[in-house]
C-alpha positions in Angstrom: 0.1 -0.2 0.1 3.2 2.3 0.7 4.1 2.3 -3.1 0.5 2.9 -4.3 0.5 5.5 -1.7 3.7 6.6 -3.1 2.6 6.7 -6.9 -0.2 9.1 -6.2 2.3 11.2 -4.2 4.7 12.1 -6.8 1.9 11.8 -9.4 0.5 15.1 -7.9 4.0 16.5 -6.9 4.8 16.9 -10.7 1.3 18.3 -11.2 1.8 20.9 -8.6 5.2 21.7 -10.4 4.0 22.6 -13.1 1.2 24.2 -12.3 3.5 26.4 -10.1 6.1 27.2 -12.9 9.0 25.2 -11.0 10.5 23.3 -13.5 11.5 25.0 -17.1 9.3 23.6 -19.8 10.7 20.4 -21.5 12.3 19.9 -17.7 10.1 16.7 -18.0 12.6 15.6 -21.2 15.9 15.6 -18.2 14.1 12.9 -16.2 13.0 10.6 -18.8 16.8 10.5 -19.9 17.5 9.4 -16.5 15.1 6.8 -16.0 16.2 5.7 -19.5 19.9 5.5 -18.6 20.3 4.8 -15.2 17.4 4.3 -12.7 15.7 1.2 -15.0 19.0 -0.4 -16.2 20.4 -0.4 -12.7 16.4 -2.1 -12.0 16.7 -4.4 -14.3 20.3 -5.6 -13.3 19.2 -5.8 -9.5 16.0 -7.7 -9.8 17.4 -10.1 -12.7 20.2 -11.3 -10.6 17.8 -12.9 -8.3 15.6 -14.5 -10.9 15.3 -18.8 -10.8 13.8 -19.9 -14.0 11.7 -22.4 -14.4 10.0 -24.2 -17.5 6.6 -24.0 -16.0 6.2 -20.7 -15.7 7.3 -20.1 -19.3 2.9 -19.0 -20.2 3.3 -16.0 -17.8 6.5 -14.8 -19.1 5.5 -15.2 -22.5 2.3 -13.5 -21.4 3.1 -9.7 -21.8 5.0 -11.1 -25.4 1.1 -12.1 -26.4 -0.6 -9.1 -24.8 1.9 -6.3 -26.9 1.1 -8.5 -29.8 -2.3 -8.3 -29.6 -2.3 -4.9 -28.8 -0.1 -4.3 -32.2 -2.5 -5.8 -34.2 -5.7 -4.3 -32.5 -4.5 -0.7 -32.6 -3.0 -1.4 -36.1 -7.0 -2.5 -37.7 -8.4 0.4 -36.0 -6.8 3.6 -36.5 -8.1 4.0 -39.9 -11.4 3.0 -38.9 -11.2 5.8 -36.1 -9.0 7.9 -37.9 -6.3 7.9 -35.7 -2.6 10.0 -36.3 0.5 7.0 -37.2 1.5 8.8 -33.7 -1.1 8.4 -31.8 -1.0 5.2 -33.1 2.3 4.3 -31.5 1.6 5.9 -28.8 -1.6 3.7 -27.9 0.5 0.7 -29.1 3.1 2.0 -26.2 0.4 2.5 -23.6 -1.8 0.4 -24.1 0.3 -2.7 -24.9 2.4 -3.1 -22.2 1.4 -3.1 -18.2 2.5 -1.9 -15.1 3.9 -5.3 -14.4 6.6 -4.1 -11.1 5.2 -0.9 -9.5 2.0 -1.0 -9.4 1.7 -4.9 -10.1 4.1 -6.1 -7.5 2.6 -4.6 -4.4 -0.8 -5.4 -5.9 -0.1 -9.3 -6.4 1.0 -9.3 -2.2 -1.9 -7.3 -1.2 -4.5 -10.0 -3.1 -2.7 -12.9 -3.8 0.0 -13.4 -1.1 4.1 -11.8 -1.1 4.6 -16.1 -2.1 3.3 -15.0 -5.6 5.8 -11.7 -6.3 8.3 -14.2 -7.4 6.3 -14.5 -10.6 5.3 -11.0 -10.7 8.8 -10.5 -11.1 9.8 -13.3 -13.7 6.7 -11.5 -15.7 8.0 -8.0 -15.2 11.8 -8.2 -16.2 11.9 -11.6 -19.1 8.5 -10.6 -20.3 7.6 -6.5 -20.1 11.3 -5.4 -19.9 12.3 -7.1 -22.5 9.6 -6.2 -24.4 9.9 -2.6 -24.2 13.5 -3.5 -25.1 13.1 -5.1 -28.6 9.3 -4.6 -29.5 8.7 -1.6 -28.2 11.5 0.2 -29.3 11.3 -0.6 -32.5 7.4 0.3 -32.8 8.8 3.9 -31.3 11.1 4.0 -33.9 8.4 2.8 -36.9 5.9 5.0 -36.0 8.0 8.6 -34.7 7.6 11.8 -36.9 9.9 11.1 -40.0 11.6 8.3 -42.1 14.7 5.6 -40.2 16.3 2.8 -41.9 15.9 -0.6 -40.9 19.7 -0.1 -39.3 18.7 3.2 -37.6 15.9 0.9 -35.6 18.0 -2.0 -35.2 20.8 0.1 -33.8 17.9 1.8 -31.3 17.4 -1.2 -30.6 20.7 -3.2 -29.7 21.8 0.4 -28.2 18.8 0.9 -26.3 20.2 0.8 -22.6 17.7 -1.8 -20.4 18.1 -3.9 -23.3 22.2 -3.4 -22.4 21.0 -4.1 -18.8 19.2 -7.5 -19.4 22.7 -8.7 -20.9 24.9 -7.7 -18.2 22.8 -9.3 -16.3 22.4 -12.2 -17.4 26.1 -12.3 -18.0 26.6 -11.5 -13.5 24.2 -14.5 -12.9 26.6 -16.6 -11.8 28.4 -14.4 -9.4 28.3 -13.0 -6.5 27.4 -9.4 -6.3 29.6 -7.1 -3.9 27.2 -5.8 -1.1 28.5 -2.3 -2.4 26.9 -2.4 -6.0 23.5 -4.2 -4.8 23.2 -1.5 -2.6 24.1 1.1 -5.3 22.0 -0.8 -8.0 19.4 -0.5 -5.3 19.2 3.3 -4.4 19.5 3.8 -8.4 16.6 1.7 -9.1 13.9 2.8 -6.2 14.3 6.8 -8.2 12.8 4.9 -11.1 9.2 5.1 -9.7 8.6 8.5 -8.1 10.8 10.3 -10.8 8.5 8.5 -13.6 5.4 9.0 -11.6 7.1 13.1 -11.1 7.6 13.5 -15.4 4.3 12.1 -15.6 2.6 14.5 -13.5 4.7 17.1 -15.4 2.6 16.3 -18.5 -0.4 15.9 -17.3 -2.6 18.4 -18.8 -6.2 17.6 -18.4 -6.8 20.8 -20.9 -5.5 19.0 -23.8 -7.7 16.9 -23.8 -9.4 18.4 -26.5 -9.6 15.1 -29.5 -8.4 12.5 -27.2 -11.5 11.4 -25.7 -12.0 8.7 -28.9 -7.9 7.4 -28.6 -8.1 7.8 -24.7 -11.6 5.5 -24.2 -10.1 3.0 -26.9 -6.7 2.8 -25.1 -7.6 2.3 -21.4 -10.7 -0.3 -22.7 -8.2 -2.5 -24.9 -5.6 -2.1 -21.6 -7.6 -2.5 -18.5 -10.9 -5.0 -20.0 -10.1 -6.5 -23.2 -6.3 -8.0 -23.2 -6.5 -9.0 -20.1 -9.9 -11.1 -21.0 -8.8 -11.7 -24.4 -5.6 -13.6 -22.5 -7.6 -14.9 -20.0 -9.8 -16.7 -22.8 -6.6 -18.2 -24.4 -4.9 -19.2 -20.8 -7.9 -20.8 -19.4 -10.4 -21.2 -21.8 -8.1 -22.9 -24.6 -5.4 -23.8 -22.4 -7.0 -25.6 -19.9 -4.9 -23.8 -17.0 -6.0 -23.1 -13.6 -2.9 -22.8 -11.5 -2.4 -20.0 -8.9 0.6 -19.3 -11.0 -2.5 -18.5 -14.3 -4.0 -16.2 -12.2 -1.5 -14.1 -11.0 -0.3 -13.8 -14.3 -3.9 -12.6 -15.2 -4.1 -10.0 -12.6 -0.3 -8.5 -14.3 -2.3 -8.0 -17.1 -5.1 -6.3 -16.0 -2.6 -3.8 -14.8 -2.8 -0.2 -16.5 -0.3 1.4 -18.6 3.2 0.8 -17.9 5.5 4.1 -17.1 8.1 2.6 -19.4 6.5 2.0 -22.2 4.8 5.5 -21.9 8.1 7.7 -21.4 9.7 5.7 -24.1 6.5 7.2 -26.1 6.9 10.4 -25.1 10.9 10.5 -26.1 9.9 9.4 -29.8 7.4 12.4 -30.0 4.2 10.0 -30.2 1.6 11.9 -28.8 2.9 12.8 -25.5 -0.9 14.5 -24.2 -2.2 11.4 -24.5 0.5 9.2 -23.0 0.3 11.2 -20.2 -3.3 10.8 -19.7 -3.1 6.8 -20.7 -0.8 6.7 -17.5 -2.3 8.3 -15.7 -6.1 7.6 -15.5 -5.2 4.7 -16.6 -3.3 4.1 -13.0 -6.3 5.5 -11.5 -8.6 3.7 -12.8 -6.8 0.1 -12.1 -7.2 0.6 -8.7 -11.4 0.2 -9.6 -10.7 -2.9 -11.6 -8.2 -4.7 -10.4 -10.3 -5.8 -7.5 -13.3 -7.1 -9.8 -10.5 -8.8 -12.2 -9.2 -10.5 -8.3 -12.1 -11.8 -7.5 -13.2 -12.9 -11.2 -10.2 -14.9 -11.2 -10.3 -16.3 -7.6 -14.0 -17.6 -8.7 -13.3 -19.3 -12.1 
């Protein structure tokens, strides 16, 4: 619960700083750069080092990949019908196709499923959500960003994306015991991600700029909070027939609000920042209403 309060507090701090004009215009860009290059890589290296892979969890790890693919197809199919711009379509793919499986997801798993189930959440987060963001997410952001980029440039963006480099470093360090001073440093740096990210979102959150975004916002949040987890529940439970507690936790993670990291990447690539900020701010807030309903449904299937 403390993590959830911190998220809302930091969001309000960002809004207050913007309203009071205490941060220069575009100041969120500096925060985003620190998050992508420092906070997120530190967190990935720290968390992944303690993860133990099990083949029985492959379906859980696959969930974020399936959800992102479903989101790309869904928003691509609707973009022409609803006359979304390329930037809006790309923004919805990133903000609607990735779930907040860490800073919202892990506390929620602990609250509704118990602390032992958090190990499943960490695997989903590190080998699913963040790996999707570091590869497919960056590719989508580059493809839909203003201006044309060559395939070589897109590939270079993916390879040099700091969180992906951090994942490779984390795998390389797995066999080794990390020094205490190193893990402490990683923890302190990683702990800055959630506060800075929500402050950044607050700095960009402008409800007065929602004009013309209602359809896109409703479509994005409807997919992220309702349609995507429902489709995955149909796949995992209805078709594959898996009913274990791990499956319930996996589907619960799918129902989380939009991922902050995906939103930051979208903003960095110029993909409709006002829409992305509203997706994150409203999406996380609404998820606190929808998640108890999903928990109830998953426990009674």
